[in-house]
Biopython code that builds the backbone (N, CA, C, O; Angstrom):
import numpy as np
from Bio.PDB.StructureBuilder import StructureBuilder

atoms = [
    (1, "MET", "N", (-35.025, 12.565, -36.376)),
    (1, "MET", "CA", (-34.488, 11.447, -36.849)),
    (1, "MET", "C", (-34.856, 10.078, -36.244)),
    (1, "MET", "O", (-34.073, 9.129, -36.260)),
    (2, "GLY", "N", (-36.105, 10.027, -35.705)),
    (2, "GLY", "CA", (-36.456, 8.904, -35.092)),
    (2, "GLY", "C", (-36.631, 7.646, -36.119)),
    (2, "GLY", "O", (-36.452, 6.481, -35.763)),
    (3, "LEU", "N", (-36.961, 7.990, -37.280)),
    (3, "LEU", "CA", (-37.245, 6.784, -38.260)),
    (3, "LEU", "C", (-35.683, 6.186, -38.622)),
    (3, "LEU", "O", (-35.519, 4.972, -38.742)),
    (4, "VAL", "N", (-34.602, 7.110, -38.779)),
    (4, "VAL", "CA", (-33.359, 6.755, -39.136)),
    (4, "VAL", "C", (-32.758, 5.866, -37.906)),
    (4, "VAL", "O", (-32.131, 4.843, -38.182)),
    (5, "ASP", "N", (-32.927, 6.212, -36.711)),
    (5, "ASP", "CA", (-32.341, 5.521, -35.630)),
    (5, "ASP", "C", (-33.286, 4.402, -35.051)),
    (5, "ASP", "O", (-32.970, 3.823, -34.012)),
    (6, "ALA", "N", (-34.370, 4.119, -35.681)),
    (6, "ALA", "CA", (-35.334, 3.199, -35.149)),
    (6, "ALA", "C", (-34.718, 1.886, -35.023)),
    (6, "ALA", "O", (-33.913, 1.563, -35.897)),
    (7, "LYS", "N", (-34.988, 1.022, -34.007)),
    (7, "LYS", "CA", (-34.421, -0.159, -33.827)),
    (7, "LYS", "C", (-35.169, -1.221, -35.087)),
    (7, "LYS", "O", (-36.352, -1.148, -35.420)),
    (8, "ASN", "N", (-34.293, -2.056, -35.580)),
    (8, "ASN", "CA", (-34.875, -2.969, -36.485)),
    (8, "ASN", "C", (-35.671, -4.206, -35.870)),
    (8, "ASN", "O", (-35.102, -5.153, -35.327)),
    (9, "LYS", "N", (-36.990, -4.095, -36.010)),
    (9, "LYS", "CA", (-37.839, -5.290, -35.375)),
    (9, "LYS", "C", (-37.877, -6.449, -36.337)),
    (9, "LYS", "O", (-38.218, -7.533, -35.864)),
    (10, "VAL", "N", (-37.590, -6.384, -37.561)),
    (10, "VAL", "CA", (-37.810, -7.308, -38.489)),
    (10, "VAL", "C", (-37.313, -8.700, -38.018)),
    (10, "VAL", "O", (-38.113, -9.629, -38.131)),
    (11, "PRO", "N", (-36.027, -8.961, -37.479)),
    (11, "PRO", "CA", (-35.529, -10.284, -37.067)),
    (11, "PRO", "C", (-36.389, -10.858, -35.859)),
    (11, "PRO", "O", (-36.636, -12.058, -35.742)),
    (12, "GLU", "N", (-36.766, -10.001, -35.084)),
    (12, "GLU", "CA", (-37.726, -10.490, -34.023)),
    (12, "GLU", "C", (-39.058, -11.002, -34.524)),
    (12, "GLU", "O", (-39.515, -12.060, -34.091)),
    (13, "LEU", "N", (-39.696, -10.265, -35.437)),
    (13, "LEU", "CA", (-41.024, -10.523, -35.780)),
    (13, "LEU", "C", (-40.754, -11.905, -36.740)),
    (13, "LEU", "O", (-41.440, -12.918, -36.609)),
    (14, "GLN", "N", (-39.763, -11.798, -37.621)),
    (14, "GLN", "CA", (-39.516, -13.146, -38.453)),
    (14, "GLN", "C", (-39.511, -14.285, -37.477)),
    (14, "GLN", "O", (-40.335, -15.183, -37.648)),
    (15, "LYS", "N", (-38.691, -14.342, -36.495)),
    (15, "LYS", "CA", (-38.631, -15.454, -35.566)),
    (15, "LYS", "C", (-39.893, -15.781, -35.082)),
    (15, "LYS", "O", (-40.273, -16.950, -35.015)),
    (16, "PHE", "N", (-40.600, -14.786, -34.724)),
    (16, "PHE", "CA", (-42.020, -15.027, -33.950)),
    (16, "PHE", "C", (-42.948, -15.705, -35.006)),
    (16, "PHE", "O", (-43.472, -16.772, -34.685)),
    (17, "TYR", "N", (-43.176, -15.213, -36.151)),
    (17, "TYR", "CA", (-43.938, -15.775, -37.259)),
    (17, "TYR", "C", (-43.546, -17.174, -37.774)),
    (17, "TYR", "O", (-44.385, -17.990, -38.152)),
    (18, "GLN", "N", (-42.224, -17.399, -37.764)),
    (18, "GLN", "CA", (-41.621, -18.656, -38.214)),
    (18, "GLN", "C", (-41.918, -19.690, -37.044)),
    (18, "GLN", "O", (-42.190, -20.869, -37.271)),
    (19, "THR", "N", (-41.855, -19.246, -36.018)),
    (19, "THR", "CA", (-42.057, -20.172, -34.887)),
    (19, "THR", "C", (-43.613, -20.650, -34.877)),
    (19, "THR", "O", (-44.013, -21.810, -34.773)),
    (20, "ALA", "N", (-44.343, -19.538, -35.004)),
    (20, "ALA", "CA", (-45.899, -19.954, -35.140)),
    (20, "ALA", "C", (-46.114, -20.753, -36.431)),
    (20, "ALA", "O", (-46.991, -21.615, -36.390)),
    (21, "TYR", "N", (-45.444, -20.586, -37.551)),
    (21, "TYR", "CA", (-45.828, -21.418, -38.679)),
    (21, "TYR", "C", (-45.152, -22.864, -38.404)),
    (21, "TYR", "O", (-45.704, -23.847, -38.898)),
    (22, "LYS", "N", (-44.158, -23.003, -37.750)),
    (22, "LYS", "CA", (-43.606, -24.431, -37.341)),
    (22, "LYS", "C", (-44.546, -25.039, -36.451)),
    (22, "LYS", "O", (-44.622, -26.265, -36.539)),
    (23, "GLU", "N", (-45.330, -24.431, -35.557)),
    (23, "GLU", "CA", (-46.221, -25.041, -34.741)),
    (23, "GLU", "C", (-47.578, -25.156, -35.246)),
    (23, "GLU", "O", (-48.483, -25.424, -34.455)),
    (24, "HIS", "N", (-47.859, -24.949, -36.718)),
    (24, "HIS", "CA", (-48.902, -24.967, -37.412)),
    (24, "HIS", "C", (-49.993, -24.057, -36.932)),
    (24, "HIS", "O", (-51.164, -24.429, -37.010)),
    (25, "THR", "N", (-49.656, -22.822, -36.414)),
    (25, "THR", "CA", (-50.721, -21.888, -36.093)),
    (25, "THR", "C", (-51.024, -21.091, -37.121)),
    (25, "THR", "O", (-50.082, -20.691, -37.806)),
    (26, "ARG", "N", (-52.396, -20.677, -37.465)),
    (26, "ARG", "CA", (-52.766, -19.971, -38.493)),
    (26, "ARG", "C", (-52.567, -18.495, -38.052)),
    (26, "ARG", "O", (-52.547, -18.104, -36.885)),
    (27, "LEU", "N", (-52.419, -17.718, -39.202)),
    (27, "LEU", "CA", (-52.145, -16.283, -38.859)),
    (27, "LEU", "C", (-53.291, -15.519, -37.894)),
    (27, "LEU", "O", (-53.073, -14.648, -37.052)),
    (28, "TRP", "N", (-54.500, -16.077, -38.253)),
    (28, "TRP", "CA", (-55.638, -15.513, -37.449)),
    (28, "TRP", "C", (-55.701, -15.972, -36.083)),
    (28, "TRP", "O", (-56.275, -15.339, -35.197)),
    (29, "LYS", "N", (-55.093, -17.108, -35.907)),
    (29, "LYS", "CA", (-54.910, -17.655, -34.479)),
    (29, "LYS", "C", (-53.854, -16.844, -33.753)),
    (29, "LYS", "O", (-54.089, -16.532, -32.585)),
    (30, "ILE", "N", (-52.752, -16.481, -34.303)),
    (30, "ILE", "CA", (-51.663, -15.857, -33.748)),
    (30, "ILE", "C", (-52.192, -14.482, -33.191)),
    (30, "ILE", "O", (-51.698, -14.011, -32.167)),
    (31, "CYS", "N", (-53.132, -13.887, -33.828)),
    (31, "CYS", "CA", (-53.691, -12.504, -33.228)),
    (31, "CYS", "C", (-55.109, -12.791, -32.807)),
    (31, "CYS", "O", (-56.001, -12.028, -33.179)),
    (32, "GLU", "N", (-55.350, -13.723, -32.138)),
    (32, "GLU", "CA", (-56.740, -14.125, -31.711)),
    (32, "GLU", "C", (-57.313, -13.105, -30.616)),
    (32, "GLU", "O", (-56.699, -12.858, -29.579)),
    (33, "THR", "N", (-58.462, -12.577, -30.924)),
    (33, "THR", "CA", (-59.085, -11.583, -30.172)),
    (33, "THR", "C", (-59.949, -12.192, -29.167)),
    (33, "THR", "O", (-60.050, -11.667, -28.058)),
    (34, "GLY", "N", (-60.568, -13.238, -29.462)),
    (34, "GLY", "CA", (-61.690, -13.907, -28.678)),
    (34, "GLY", "C", (-61.162, -15.099, -27.812)),
    (34, "GLY", "O", (-61.945, -16.019, -27.575)),
    (35, "ALA", "N", (-59.883, -15.144, -27.323)),
    (35, "ALA", "CA", (-59.340, -16.149, -26.775)),
    (35, "ALA", "C", (-59.822, -16.075, -25.229)),
    (35, "ALA", "O", (-60.229, -15.004, -24.780)),
    (36, "SER", "N", (-59.766, -17.249, -24.422)),
    (36, "SER", "CA", (-60.120, -17.082, -23.065)),
    (36, "SER", "C", (-58.817, -16.700, -22.276)),
    (36, "SER", "O", (-57.706, -16.697, -22.806)),
    (37, "ALA", "N", (-59.059, -16.368, -20.924)),
    (37, "ALA", "CA", (-57.985, -15.818, -20.248)),
    (37, "ALA", "C", (-56.821, -16.679, -20.222)),
    (37, "ALA", "O", (-55.727, -16.133, -20.363)),
    (38, "ASP", "N", (-56.872, -17.943, -20.064)),
    (38, "ASP", "CA", (-55.819, -18.843, -19.952)),
    (38, "ASP", "C", (-54.966, -18.940, -21.214)),
    (38, "ASP", "O", (-53.737, -19.006, -21.186)),
    (39, "GLU", "N", (-55.767, -18.944, -22.413)),
    (39, "GLU", "CA", (-55.068, -18.896, -23.666)),
    (39, "GLU", "C", (-54.230, -17.628, -23.954)),
    (39, "GLU", "O", (-53.127, -17.614, -24.501)),
    (40, "ARG", "N", (-54.993, -16.469, -23.455)),
    (40, "ARG", "CA", (-54.235, -15.108, -23.592)),
    (40, "ARG", "C", (-52.955, -15.125, -22.948)),
    (40, "ARG", "O", (-51.906, -14.749, -23.471)),
    (41, "ARG", "N", (-53.111, -15.656, -21.591)),
    (41, "ARG", "CA", (-51.744, -15.563, -20.679)),
    (41, "ARG", "C", (-50.588, -16.381, -21.334)),
    (41, "ARG", "O", (-49.409, -16.026, -21.318)),
    (42, "LEU", "N", (-51.137, -17.685, -21.995)),
    (42, "LEU", "CA", (-50.119, -18.366, -22.587)),
    (42, "LEU", "C", (-49.538, -17.847, -23.884)),
    (42, "LEU", "O", (-48.386, -18.120, -24.221)),
    (43, "THR", "N", (-50.411, -17.040, -24.658)),
    (43, "THR", "CA", (-50.009, -16.709, -25.976)),
    (43, "THR", "C", (-49.518, -15.147, -25.945)),
    (43, "THR", "O", (-49.151, -14.580, -26.974)),
    (44, "GLN", "N", (-49.546, -14.484, -24.621)),
    (44, "GLN", "CA", (-49.291, -13.087, -24.579)),
    (44, "GLN", "C", (-47.839, -12.833, -25.112)),
    (44, "GLN", "O", (-47.680, -11.881, -25.875)),
    (45, "LEU", "N", (-46.931, -13.494, -24.820)),
    (45, "LEU", "CA", (-45.544, -13.141, -25.103)),
    (45, "LEU", "C", (-45.360, -13.538, -26.650)),
    (45, "LEU", "O", (-44.376, -13.081, -27.232)),
    (46, "SER", "N", (-46.145, -14.262, -27.256)),
    (46, "SER", "CA", (-45.923, -14.523, -28.719)),
    (46, "SER", "C", (-46.876, -13.692, -29.711)),
    (46, "SER", "O", (-47.039, -14.078, -30.868)),
    (47, "GLN", "N", (-47.523, -12.491, -29.196)),
    (47, "GLN", "CA", (-48.387, -11.969, -29.970)),
    (47, "GLN", "C", (-47.793, -10.641, -30.416)),
    (47, "GLN", "O", (-47.135, -9.985, -29.608)),
    (48, "ASN", "N", (-47.980, -10.228, -31.600)),
    (48, "ASN", "CA", (-47.584, -8.989, -32.142)),
    (48, "ASN", "C", (-48.357, -7.947, -31.548)),
    (48, "ASN", "O", (-49.574, -8.114, -31.630)),
    (49, "PRO", "N", (-47.946, -6.874, -30.949)),
    (49, "PRO", "CA", (-48.875, -5.983, -30.147)),
    (49, "PRO", "C", (-49.824, -5.261, -31.165)),
    (49, "PRO", "O", (-50.892, -4.813, -30.747)),
    (50, "ARG", "N", (-49.490, -5.135, -32.432)),
    (50, "ARG", "CA", (-50.311, -4.509, -33.430)),
    (50, "ARG", "C", (-51.595, -5.462, -34.102)),
    (50, "ARG", "O", (-52.460, -5.006, -34.850)),
    (51, "SER", "N", (-51.507, -6.750, -33.691)),
    (51, "SER", "CA", (-52.421, -7.468, -34.315)),
    (51, "SER", "C", (-53.834, -7.219, -34.081)),
    (51, "SER", "O", (-54.629, -7.282, -35.019)),
    (52, "ARG", "N", (-54.195, -6.946, -32.925)),
    (52, "ARG", "CA", (-55.569, -6.445, -32.497)),
    (52, "ARG", "C", (-56.030, -5.352, -33.265)),
    (52, "ARG", "O", (-57.178, -5.270, -33.701)),
    (53, "LEU", "N", (-54.884, -4.271, -33.481)),
    (53, "LEU", "CA", (-55.302, -2.984, -34.158)),
    (53, "LEU", "C", (-55.628, -3.374, -35.574)),
    (53, "LEU", "O", (-56.590, -2.844, -36.131)),
    (54, "TYR", "N", (-54.855, -4.303, -36.215)),
    (54, "TYR", "CA", (-55.258, -4.649, -37.562)),
    (54, "TYR", "C", (-56.305, -5.640, -37.783)),
    (54, "TYR", "O", (-56.956, -5.580, -38.826)),
    (55, "MET", "N", (-56.575, -6.684, -36.784)),
    (55, "MET", "CA", (-57.716, -7.457, -37.058)),
    (55, "MET", "C", (-59.007, -6.893, -36.766)),
    (55, "MET", "O", (-59.940, -7.243, -37.489)),
    (56, "THR", "N", (-59.211, -6.120, -35.878)),
    (56, "THR", "CA", (-60.569, -5.484, -35.407)),
    (56, "THR", "C", (-61.200, -4.893, -36.485)),
    (56, "THR", "O", (-62.331, -5.291, -36.764)),
    (57, "PRO", "N", (-60.622, -3.905, -37.230)),
    (57, "PRO", "CA", (-61.323, -3.183, -38.306)),
    (57, "PRO", "C", (-61.566, -4.248, -39.537)),
    (57, "PRO", "O", (-62.493, -4.087, -40.331)),
    (58, "TYR", "N", (-60.782, -5.187, -39.608)),
    (58, "TYR", "CA", (-60.984, -6.026, -40.671)),
    (58, "TYR", "C", (-62.100, -7.011, -40.428)),
    (58, "TYR", "O", (-62.816, -7.366, -41.364)),
    (59, "VAL", "N", (-62.274, -7.468, -39.193)),
    (59, "VAL", "CA", (-63.368, -8.402, -38.815)),
    (59, "VAL", "C", (-64.585, -7.569, -38.747)),
    (59, "VAL", "O", (-65.656, -8.127, -38.988)),
    (60, "ILE", "N", (-64.574, -6.368, -38.466)),
    (60, "ILE", "CA", (-65.840, -5.560, -38.391)),
    (60, "ILE", "C", (-66.341, -5.359, -39.966)),
    (60, "ILE", "O", (-67.505, -5.516, -40.335)),
    (61, "LEU", "N", (-65.316, -5.012, -40.750)),
    (61, "LEU", "CA", (-65.755, -4.804, -42.228)),
    (61, "LEU", "C", (-66.220, -5.960, -42.823)),
    (61, "LEU", "O", (-67.197, -5.913, -43.571)),
    (62, "LEU", "N", (-65.509, -7.231, -42.529)),
    (62, "LEU", "CA", (-65.865, -8.565, -43.103)),
    (62, "LEU", "C", (-67.329, -8.804, -42.768)),
    (62, "LEU", "O", (-68.179, -9.058, -43.622)),
    (63, "TRP", "N", (-67.587, -8.694, -41.321)),
    (63, "TRP", "CA", (-69.023, -9.289, -40.977)),
    (63, "TRP", "C", (-69.982, -8.181, -41.511)),
    (63, "TRP", "O", (-71.056, -8.526, -42.005)),
    (64, "GLY", "N", (-69.675, -7.006, -41.441)),
    (64, "GLY", "CA", (-70.608, -5.943, -41.921)),
    (64, "GLY", "C", (-70.927, -5.957, -43.396)),
    (64, "GLY", "O", (-72.047, -5.727, -43.852)),
    (65, "THR", "N", (-69.854, -6.246, -44.104)),
    (65, "THR", "CA", (-70.240, -6.543, -45.567)),
    (65, "THR", "C", (-71.055, -7.771, -45.860)),
    (65, "THR", "O", (-71.844, -7.766, -46.804)),
    (66, "LEU", "N", (-70.902, -8.797, -45.109)),
    (66, "LEU", "CA", (-71.599, -9.959, -45.283)),
    (66, "LEU", "C", (-73.152, -9.695, -44.939)),
    (66, "LEU", "O", (-74.086, -10.090, -45.635)),
    (67, "GLY", "N", (-73.271, -8.915, -43.672)),
    (67, "GLY", "CA", (-74.637, -8.744, -43.230)),
    (67, "GLY", "C", (-75.415, -7.797, -44.344)),
    (67, "GLY", "O", (-76.556, -8.083, -44.707)),
    (68, "VAL", "N", (-74.780, -6.771, -44.801)),
    (68, "VAL", "CA", (-75.435, -5.921, -45.668)),
    (68, "VAL", "C", (-75.681, -6.650, -46.972)),
    (68, "VAL", "O", (-76.672, -6.392, -47.656)),
    (69, "THR", "N", (-74.789, -7.556, -47.319)),
    (69, "THR", "CA", (-75.061, -8.406, -48.640)),
    (69, "THR", "C", (-76.341, -9.097, -48.508)),
    (69, "THR", "O", (-77.203, -9.080, -49.387)),
    (70, "PHE", "N", (-76.448, -9.723, -47.358)),
    (70, "PHE", "CA", (-77.558, -10.681, -47.050)),
    (70, "PHE", "C", (-78.935, -9.821, -46.879)),
    (70, "PHE", "O", (-80.010, -10.253, -47.295)),
    (71, "TYR", "N", (-78.806, -8.662, -46.277)),
    (71, "TYR", "CA", (-79.883, -7.856, -46.087)),
    (71, "TYR", "C", (-80.413, -7.259, -47.465)),
    (71, "TYR", "O", (-81.611, -7.043, -47.647)),
    (72, "GLY", "N", (-79.386, -6.998, -48.469)),
    (72, "GLY", "CA", (-79.940, -6.456, -49.740)),
    (72, "GLY", "C", (-80.493, -7.689, -50.582)),
    (72, "GLY", "O", (-81.385, -7.532, -51.416)),
    (73, "ALA", "N", (-79.915, -8.918, -50.314)),
    (73, "ALA", "CA", (-80.454, -10.000, -51.079)),
    (73, "ALA", "C", (-81.790, -10.381, -50.691)),
    (73, "ALA", "O", (-82.604, -10.775, -51.527)),
    (74, "GLY", "N", (-82.084, -10.272, -49.325)),
    (74, "GLY", "CA", (-83.315, -10.523, -48.724)),
    (74, "GLY", "C", (-84.497, -9.516, -49.248)),
    (74, "GLY", "O", (-85.633, -9.847, -49.587)),
    (75, "ARG", "N", (-83.972, -8.291, -49.228)),
    (75, "ARG", "CA", (-84.952, -7.343, -49.914)),
    (75, "ARG", "C", (-84.989, -7.513, -51.215)),
    (75, "ARG", "O", (-86.086, -7.233, -51.698)),
    (76, "LYS", "N", (-84.161, -7.883, -51.988)),
    (76, "LYS", "CA", (-84.411, -8.207, -53.415)),
    (76, "LYS", "C", (-85.362, -9.335, -53.570)),
    (76, "LYS", "O", (-86.175, -9.213, -54.486)),
    (77, "VAL", "N", (-85.416, -10.500, -52.785)),
    (77, "VAL", "CA", (-86.254, -11.622, -52.784)),
    (77, "VAL", "C", (-87.521, -11.184, -52.499)),
    (77, "VAL", "O", (-88.464, -11.805, -52.990)),
    (78, "LEU", "N", (-87.754, -10.093, -51.698)),
    (78, "LEU", "CA", (-89.085, -9.731, -51.377)),
    (78, "LEU", "C", (-89.618, -8.590, -52.437)),
    (78, "LEU", "O", (-90.748, -8.117, -52.315)),
    (79, "GLY", "N", (-88.798, -8.218, -53.397)),
    (79, "GLY", "CA", (-89.413, -7.519, -54.408)),
    (79, "GLY", "C", (-88.941, -6.027, -54.370)),
    (79, "GLY", "O", (-89.295, -5.261, -55.266)),
    (80, "TYR", "N", (-88.222, -5.650, -53.441)),
    (80, "TYR", "CA", (-87.578, -4.345, -53.249)),
    (80, "TYR", "C", (-86.387, -4.259, -54.015)),
    (80, "TYR", "O", (-85.632, -5.232, -54.010)),
    (81, "ASN", "N", (-86.045, -3.058, -54.796)),
    (81, "ASN", "CA", (-84.921, -2.805, -55.468)),
    (81, "ASN", "C", (-83.808, -1.856, -54.796)),
    (81, "ASN", "O", (-82.728, -1.613, -55.334)),
    (82, "THR", "N", (-84.227, -1.341, -53.519)),
    (82, "THR", "CA", (-83.290, -0.590, -52.823)),
    (82, "THR", "C", (-83.135, -1.203, -51.408)),
    (82, "THR", "O", (-83.836, -2.105, -50.950)),
    (83, "TYR", "N", (-82.058, -0.544, -50.755)),
    (83, "TYR", "CA", (-81.788, -0.886, -49.452)),
    (83, "TYR", "C", (-82.955, -0.481, -48.464)),
    (83, "TYR", "O", (-83.334, -1.195, -47.536)),
    (84, "PHE", "N", (-83.505, 0.833, -48.804)),
    (84, "PHE", "CA", (-84.336, 1.571, -47.945)),
    (84, "PHE", "C", (-85.620, 2.026, -48.760)),
    (84, "PHE", "O", (-85.571, 2.286, -49.962)),
    (85, "GLY", "N", (-86.600, 2.086, -48.108)),
    (85, "GLY", "CA", (-87.829, 2.417, -48.928)),
    (85, "GLY", "C", (-88.669, 1.455, -49.625)),
    (85, "GLY", "O", (-88.431, 0.250, -49.557)),
    (86, "LYS", "N", (-89.708, 1.964, -50.336)),
    (86, "LYS", "CA", (-90.591, 0.980, -50.985)),
    (86, "LYS", "C", (-90.426, 0.776, -52.451)),
    (86, "LYS", "O", (-91.163, 0.054, -53.122)),
    (87, "ASN", "N", (-89.396, 1.469, -52.914)),
    (87, "ASN", "CA", (-89.206, 1.328, -54.332)),
    (87, "ASN", "C", (-88.183, 0.448, -54.596)),
    (87, "ASN", "O", (-87.870, 0.196, -55.759)),
]
sb = StructureBuilder()
sb.init_structure("model")
sb.init_model(0)
sb.init_chain("A")
sb.init_seg("    ")
for serial, (resi, resn, name, xyz) in enumerate(atoms, 1):
    if name == "N":
        sb.init_residue(resn, " ", resi, " ")
    sb.init_atom(name, np.array(xyz, "f"), 0.0, 1.0, " ", f" {name:<3s}", serial, name[0])
structure = sb.get_structure()
């Protein structure tokens, strides 16, 4: 019955995001992964602990897809019709 008795964290998270919104902080800045040590210390209390868990795969997929797209476009410009091989 862990889900039934779980604490409702919605009000806490709502206050957190509303505060960030009032400070004109973008969502990707709230869960910033490449921050310096000083910035991390300042924002550590205001970060959702799952933000890094959610953002890391997203950023990897975003840049990976962009890289594969440019690789395929470059091969197409060179006259190749596939990602690998000479055909």
